[in-house]
Backbone as JSON, one array per atom type, in Angstrom:
{
  "sequence": "MHKLIRKFQRETTATRIFYNDTGTPYGFVYDDSFLKFEQKKDRLRIFNYKAHAIDENLFQELVGLGVRVIVLDEKDNNVFRIWRTSIQKLEAAPRRKLAGVRRVIIELPKCELLDGQPEPWYTARRSA",
  "N": [[-126.07, 31.88, -130.12], [-127.62, 34.02, -131.98], [-131.02, 35.08, -131.54], [-132.42, 35.93, -133.87], [-131.14, 34.71, -136.08], [-131.22, 32.13, -135.29], [-134.11, 31.71, -135.54], [-134.35, 32.2, -138.26], [-132.58, 29.95, -139.19], [-134.43, 27.86, -138.37], [-136.6, 28.03, -140.12], [-135.47, 27.86, -142.72], [-133.8, 25.84, -145.0], [-130.42, 24.87, -145.09], [-128.35, 24.75, -148.07], [-125.71, 24.05, -148.21], [-123.4, 22.88, -145.77], [-120.57, 23.82, -143.67], [-117.98, 22.39, -142.01], [-115.7, 22.59, -139.17], [-112.61, 21.16, -138.12], [-113.18, 19.6, -135.98], [-115.62, 18.64, -136.34], [-117.69, 20.46, -135.92], [-120.21, 22.59, -137.02], [-119.65, 25.57, -138.87], [-120.44, 27.26, -140.9], [-123.01, 28.14, -143.1], [-124.58, 27.68, -146.09], [-127.22, 29.58, -147.74], [-129.28, 29.74, -150.32], [-128.25, 32.55, -152.02], [-126.5, 33.44, -150.05], [-124.26, 33.41, -147.36], [-123.92, 32.17, -144.04], [-121.78, 32.79, -141.44], [-120.44, 31.75, -138.14], [-118.94, 33.47, -135.64], [-116.37, 34.55, -133.13], [-115.92, 37.35, -131.02], [-113.63, 37.47, -129.77], [-111.83, 36.31, -131.58], [-111.12, 38.21, -133.49], [-108.92, 39.68, -135.66], [-105.71, 40.73, -134.59], [-103.8, 42.28, -136.05], [-105.32, 43.94, -137.54], [-106.2, 45.61, -135.77], [-108.19, 44.38, -134.17], [-110.6, 44.68, -135.56], [-111.52, 42.99, -137.48], [-112.16, 40.03, -139.36], [-111.6, 36.99, -140.74], [-111.66, 34.71, -143.7], [-110.98, 31.73, -145.02], [-109.02, 31.73, -148.19], [-109.52, 29.54, -150.05], [-112.03, 28.72, -149.2], [-113.52, 31.03, -149.72], [-113.2, 31.18, -152.65], [-114.84, 28.97, -153.26], [-117.29, 29.47, -152.31], [-117.98, 31.67, -153.93], [-118.03, 30.22, -156.37], [-120.3, 28.69, -155.64], [-122.29, 30.48, -155.98], [-122.79, 32.6, -154.16], [-123.73, 35.64, -152.75], [-123.86, 37.25, -150.56], [-122.39, 37.74, -147.44], [-122.7, 36.77, -144.25], [-122.13, 37.53, -140.94], [-122.29, 35.96, -137.76], [-121.65, 37.39, -134.74], [-120.41, 36.47, -131.72], [-120.05, 38.09, -128.64], [-119.37, 37.42, -125.46], [-122.41, 37.62, -124.03], [-123.57, 39.25, -125.75], [-124.58, 39.98, -128.95], [-123.77, 40.43, -132.41], [-124.65, 41.24, -135.76], [-123.21, 41.06, -138.79], [-123.0, 42.33, -142.07], [-121.72, 41.84, -145.5], [-120.73, 42.08, -149.02], [-119.83, 39.68, -151.46], [-118.7, 40.87, -153.65], [-117.54, 43.25, -152.66], [-115.71, 41.84, -150.94], [-114.17, 40.7, -153.05], [-112.3, 42.59, -153.77], [-110.92, 43.03, -151.33], [-108.36, 42.99, -148.79], [-105.76, 40.37, -148.65], [-104.11, 38.04, -146.62], [-101.63, 35.97, -145.41], [-102.21, 33.89, -142.85], [-101.35, 32.09, -140.1], [-100.17, 30.31, -141.93], [-101.98, 29.88, -143.85], [-103.65, 31.16, -146.77], [-105.85, 34.21, -146.62], [-108.89, 35.81, -146.76], [-109.52, 39.07, -145.8], [-112.16, 40.36, -143.76], [-113.0, 43.21, -143.12], [-114.55, 44.91, -140.55], [-115.29, 47.68, -140.03], [-116.1, 48.21, -142.81], [-118.33, 46.75, -143.27], [-121.88, 46.26, -142.95], [-123.65, 46.82, -140.04], [-126.28, 44.88, -139.0], [-127.62, 44.21, -136.75], [-127.39, 44.51, -133.35], [-125.37, 45.75, -130.62], [-123.69, 48.51, -131.51], [-120.19, 49.19, -131.6], [-117.89, 51.8, -130.16], [-116.13, 52.79, -132.22], [-117.33, 51.95, -134.54], [-119.62, 53.44, -134.56], [-118.68, 55.95, -134.54], [-117.31, 55.99, -136.94], [-119.44, 55.95, -138.79], [-120.78, 58.27, -138.22], [-119.17, 60.19, -139.29]],
  "CA": [[-126.56, 32.08, -131.35], [-128.75, 35.26, -131.97], [-132.38, 34.6, -131.77], [-132.94, 36.02, -135.33], [-130.37, 33.55, -136.73], [-132.07, 30.78, -135.11], [-135.36, 31.47, -136.2], [-134.06, 31.99, -139.85], [-132.27, 28.61, -139.44], [-135.54, 26.76, -138.26], [-137.39, 28.16, -141.27], [-134.83, 27.65, -144.03], [-132.84, 24.73, -145.11], [-129.18, 25.04, -145.82], [-127.99, 24.09, -149.24], [-124.45, 23.62, -147.9], [-122.87, 23.11, -144.39], [-119.12, 23.7, -143.56], [-117.49, 21.94, -140.51], [-114.43, 22.8, -138.81], [-111.69, 19.82, -137.89], [-113.66, 18.88, -134.86], [-116.91, 18.28, -136.71], [-118.64, 21.39, -135.51], [-120.69, 23.36, -138.17], [-119.29, 27.02, -138.62], [-120.79, 28.0, -141.79], [-123.94, 27.59, -143.82], [-125.05, 28.57, -147.38], [-128.52, 29.56, -148.08], [-129.23, 30.4, -151.57], [-127.09, 33.31, -152.21], [-125.94, 34.01, -148.66], [-123.27, 32.39, -146.43], [-123.69, 32.63, -142.71], [-120.66, 32.06, -140.52], [-120.48, 31.99, -136.79], [-117.56, 34.0, -135.18], [-116.35, 35.13, -131.73], [-115.27, 38.69, -131.11], [-112.18, 37.14, -129.46], [-111.24, 35.69, -132.67], [-110.83, 39.17, -134.39], [-107.6, 39.88, -136.01], [-104.89, 41.65, -133.95], [-103.03, 42.99, -136.97], [-106.31, 44.79, -137.97], [-106.58, 46.43, -134.57], [-109.3, 43.76, -133.58], [-111.71, 45.21, -136.21], [-111.55, 42.33, -138.74], [-112.24, 38.57, -139.16], [-111.01, 36.22, -142.14], [-112.2, 33.38, -144.22], [-109.78, 30.95, -146.03], [-109.01, 31.99, -149.58], [-110.31, 28.48, -150.72], [-113.55, 28.75, -148.89], [-114.13, 32.2, -150.52], [-113.57, 30.82, -154.13], [-115.81, 27.94, -153.25], [-118.55, 30.37, -152.12], [-118.22, 32.35, -155.33], [-118.52, 29.12, -157.33], [-121.74, 28.38, -155.44], [-123.15, 31.72, -156.49], [-123.05, 33.32, -152.98], [-123.4, 37.17, -153.02], [-123.72, 38.09, -149.41], [-121.81, 36.95, -146.37], [-123.44, 37.34, -142.88], [-121.34, 37.02, -139.75], [-123.0, 36.08, -136.48], [-120.47, 37.26, -134.04], [-120.95, 36.63, -130.28], [-119.17, 38.78, -127.54], [-119.96, 36.93, -124.34], [-123.71, 37.57, -123.99], [-123.91, 40.04, -126.85], [-124.45, 39.16, -130.31], [-123.57, 41.28, -133.38], [-124.87, 40.62, -136.98], [-122.63, 41.92, -139.89], [-123.33, 41.84, -143.71], [-120.97, 42.47, -146.62], [-121.03, 41.41, -150.17], [-118.82, 39.01, -152.17], [-118.11, 41.83, -154.64], [-116.61, 44.03, -151.79], [-114.58, 41.17, -150.76], [-113.02, 40.36, -154.2], [-111.23, 43.69, -153.52], [-110.48, 43.07, -149.84], [-106.83, 42.65, -148.59], [-105.39, 38.96, -148.61], [-103.14, 37.89, -145.77], [-101.11, 34.61, -145.13], [-102.34, 33.86, -141.43], [-101.32, 30.71, -139.59], [-99.82, 29.42, -142.98], [-103.13, 29.86, -144.89], [-104.02, 32.54, -147.36], [-107.21, 34.36, -146.22], [-109.46, 37.14, -147.25], [-109.98, 39.86, -144.74], [-113.47, 41.02, -143.66], [-112.97, 44.41, -142.26], [-115.9, 45.13, -139.93], [-115.74, 48.88, -140.54], [-116.65, 48.2, -144.21], [-119.58, 46.0, -143.2], [-123.14, 46.72, -142.38], [-124.14, 46.23, -138.76], [-127.57, 44.59, -139.09], [-128.29, 43.89, -135.44], [-126.67, 44.36, -132.16], [-124.92, 47.13, -129.91], [-122.64, 49.14, -132.15], [-118.94, 49.58, -130.77], [-117.69, 53.21, -130.22], [-115.24, 52.91, -133.36], [-118.26, 51.96, -135.51], [-120.54, 54.7, -134.37], [-117.79, 57.27, -134.94], [-117.14, 56.01, -138.5], [-120.64, 56.08, -139.4], [-121.29, 59.72, -138.13], [-118.27, 61.01, -139.84]],
  "C": [[-127.59, 33.07, -131.24], [-129.9, 34.66, -132.29], [-133.04, 34.9, -133.16], [-132.44, 34.96, -136.29], [-131.02, 32.4, -136.44], [-133.2, 30.65, -135.56], [-135.15, 31.38, -137.78], [-133.61, 30.47, -140.07], [-133.39, 27.56, -139.33], [-136.34, 26.91, -139.46], [-136.83, 28.07, -142.48], [-133.73, 26.45, -143.87], [-131.55, 24.99, -145.65], [-128.83, 24.3, -146.97], [-126.7, 23.42, -149.12], [-124.06, 23.78, -146.45], [-121.36, 22.95, -144.28], [-118.82, 23.46, -142.21], [-116.22, 22.3, -140.38], [-113.64, 21.35, -138.54], [-112.45, 19.22, -136.81], [-115.18, 18.43, -135.02], [-118.06, 19.31, -136.46], [-119.06, 22.32, -136.73], [-120.23, 24.87, -137.78], [-119.77, 27.87, -139.63], [-121.87, 27.29, -142.61], [-124.49, 28.42, -144.97], [-126.49, 28.34, -147.57], [-128.77, 30.46, -149.19], [-128.36, 31.12, -152.09], [-126.34, 33.85, -151.15], [-125.24, 32.9, -147.93], [-123.19, 33.08, -145.11], [-122.73, 31.94, -141.89], [-120.71, 32.61, -139.1], [-118.99, 32.47, -136.41], [-117.57, 34.4, -133.63], [-115.71, 36.44, -131.89], [-113.73, 38.37, -130.53], [-111.17, 36.86, -130.41], [-110.96, 36.84, -133.65], [-109.42, 39.3, -134.71], [-106.83, 40.97, -135.41], [-104.45, 42.52, -135.02], [-104.15, 43.99, -137.76], [-106.86, 45.54, -136.96], [-107.92, 45.82, -134.02], [-110.63, 44.31, -134.34], [-112.0, 44.35, -137.51], [-111.66, 40.71, -138.4], [-111.66, 38.1, -140.61], [-111.54, 35.06, -142.45], [-111.09, 32.96, -145.21], [-110.14, 31.4, -147.61], [-109.76, 30.8, -150.46], [-111.73, 28.46, -150.5], [-114.18, 29.96, -149.65], [-114.23, 31.82, -151.95], [-114.5, 29.79, -154.2], [-117.22, 28.58, -153.13], [-119.02, 31.01, -153.59], [-118.65, 31.49, -156.4], [-120.03, 28.72, -156.93], [-122.69, 29.44, -155.6], [-123.5, 32.51, -155.32], [-122.65, 34.77, -153.39], [-123.31, 37.97, -151.68], [-123.21, 37.16, -148.45], [-122.32, 37.66, -145.07], [-122.61, 36.66, -141.82], [-122.18, 37.33, -138.45], [-121.83, 36.1, -135.3], [-121.02, 37.52, -132.42], [-119.62, 37.22, -129.36], [-119.8, 38.54, -126.23], [-121.57, 36.72, -124.51], [-124.26, 38.51, -125.03], [-123.57, 39.52, -128.1], [-124.67, 40.5, -131.28], [-123.85, 40.69, -134.86], [-124.32, 41.53, -138.03], [-122.96, 41.37, -141.22], [-122.21, 42.63, -144.5], [-121.24, 41.51, -147.89], [-119.86, 40.69, -150.68], [-118.1, 39.91, -153.16], [-117.08, 42.76, -153.88], [-115.36, 43.11, -151.5], [-113.64, 40.68, -151.65], [-111.92, 41.47, -154.19], [-110.38, 43.84, -152.12], [-108.91, 42.46, -149.76], [-106.89, 41.08, -148.23], [-104.02, 39.03, -147.78], [-102.9, 36.46, -145.53], [-101.31, 34.44, -143.66], [-102.4, 32.34, -141.07], [-101.03, 29.66, -140.93], [-100.99, 29.31, -144.04], [-103.45, 31.2, -145.33], [-105.61, 32.88, -146.97], [-107.59, 35.67, -146.85], [-109.86, 37.82, -146.08], [-111.25, 40.55, -144.65], [-113.27, 42.15, -142.69], [-114.34, 44.97, -141.96], [-116.38, 46.61, -140.23], [-116.61, 49.14, -141.91], [-117.84, 47.44, -144.36], [-120.65, 46.71, -142.65], [-123.41, 46.05, -141.28], [-125.72, 46.01, -138.81], [-128.45, 44.62, -137.64], [-127.09, 43.87, -134.39], [-126.11, 45.74, -131.69], [-123.75, 47.5, -130.77], [-121.39, 49.44, -131.22], [-118.94, 51.04, -131.09], [-117.04, 53.45, -131.79], [-116.37, 52.74, -134.52], [-119.06, 53.12, -135.46], [-119.7, 55.9, -134.87], [-117.74, 57.28, -136.4], [-118.39, 56.28, -139.21], [-121.41, 57.7, -139.21], [-120.33, 60.6, -138.77], [-118.61, 61.07, -141.25]]
}
């Protein structure tokens, strides 16, 4: 976990925590923001390894909770990247059925890199 995220979590109380099927927390709602933990290895192949996804049902629940910002804390071995996007942008994002579940695609080139080493494709896109 990135040290900035860890500091934020110590200072702020989550209003809602989401757990995976093994009981491990993977997402936290803080006021109008949703913090989700990801691994670079879990990026979507069908989007050239430049996207993550969240379940459509989770997305709708976040909208209902008043979330406006989604923050992804992505780990790549010992490298961390923090990405940010808005719910408004994701409302128009592509949807795909992956592993039998309808999901909202979070395309990283359309996100803002808040912290971490940018990848070459991200740097090239920003300079164009």
